[in-house]
C-alpha positions in Angstrom: -34.8 103.4 68.6 -34.7 103.0 64.2 -32.5 102.6 62.1 -32.3 106.2 61.1 -31.7 107.2 65.3 -28.6 104.1 65.6 -27.0 105.8 62.1 -27.9 109.2 63.3 -26.1 108.3 66.3 -23.4 107.3 65.4 -22.4 110.2 63.0 -22.9 112.7 65.9 -20.5 110.0 67.5 -18.2 110.1 65.2 -18.0 113.8 64.5 -17.8 113.9 68.9 -14.6 111.8 68.4 -13.1 114.3 65.7 -12.8 117.1 68.1 -11.4 114.7 70.8 -8.3 113.9 68.0 -8.0 117.5 67.0 -7.1 118.2 70.7 -3.3 118.1 71.4 -2.0 114.6 72.9 -2.3 115.2 76.3 -5.6 116.2 76.1 -6.3 113.1 74.2 -5.2 111.2 76.7 -6.8 112.3 79.7 -10.1 112.9 78.0 -9.7 108.8 77.2 -8.8 108.1 81.2 -11.9 110.1 81.8 -14.0 108.9 79.6 -13.1 105.1 80.7 -14.0 106.8 84.1 -17.2 107.9 83.0 -18.0 104.0 81.1 -17.0 101.8 84.2 -19.1 104.5 86.8 -22.2 104.3 84.8 -24.2 107.3 84.5 -27.8 106.7 84.1 -27.9 109.7 81.6 -25.2 109.6 80.0 -26.7 109.1 76.0 -29.3 111.9 77.1 -27.0 114.8 78.8 -24.5 116.5 77.7 -21.1 115.0 79.9 -18.9 114.1 77.3 -19.9 117.3 75.2 -19.1 119.8 77.3 -16.0 117.7 78.9 -14.4 118.7 75.1 -16.3 122.0 74.9 -14.1 123.0 78.5 -10.8 121.3 77.1 -11.1 123.4 74.0 -11.2 126.3 75.9 -8.2 125.3 77.6 -6.6 124.6 74.4 -7.1 128.1 73.4 -5.9 129.8 76.3 -2.9 128.4 75.9 -3.2 125.9 79.0 -1.9 122.4 80.1 -4.8 119.3 80.6 -3.4 119.0 83.9 -4.1 122.8 84.5 -7.5 122.6 84.0 -8.7 119.7 85.8 -5.5 118.8 88.5 -3.5 115.9 88.9 -6.2 113.5 89.9 -8.7 112.0 87.2 -10.4 110.3 89.4 -11.5 113.1 91.7 -12.2 115.2 88.3 -14.6 112.6 87.2 -16.1 112.3 90.7 -16.7 116.1 91.0 -18.7 116.1 87.8 -20.9 112.9 88.8 -21.6 113.6 92.3 -25.1 114.8 91.4 -25.8 112.7 89.6 -27.6 109.1 89.3 -25.2 106.1 88.1 -26.1 101.9 87.6 -24.1 101.9 90.6 -27.5 104.3 92.6 -30.4 101.7 91.1 -27.7 98.8 91.6 -28.2 100.1 95.3 -31.8 100.6 95.2 -32.7 97.7 93.7 -31.1 95.5 96.4 -32.5 97.2 99.1 -35.3 97.9 98.1 -36.1 101.4 97.8 -36.2 103.7 94.6 -35.2 107.2 94.7 -35.0 108.9 91.1 
């Protein structure tokens, strides 16, 4: 990864966070909780994927439709995140595989 890639990544992240900050306060709070959960669980392809951008897109559509954030995701943020990540390989999976001697890709 070169310096240009790092700079471009920062630009993209700042643009992403600007979109989050444009959401209503309740959406921002839930987004930050989702982000915290996802960063803790650690999907392997998080940086390559569009998971967080897709969540912001979903939230922007909810705002445009006049729905509250809990109408979109339900009252259990962790369950919502688990549903998003159910078929995603996480670093916990990688660790479990390394200690059990298995390798699944």
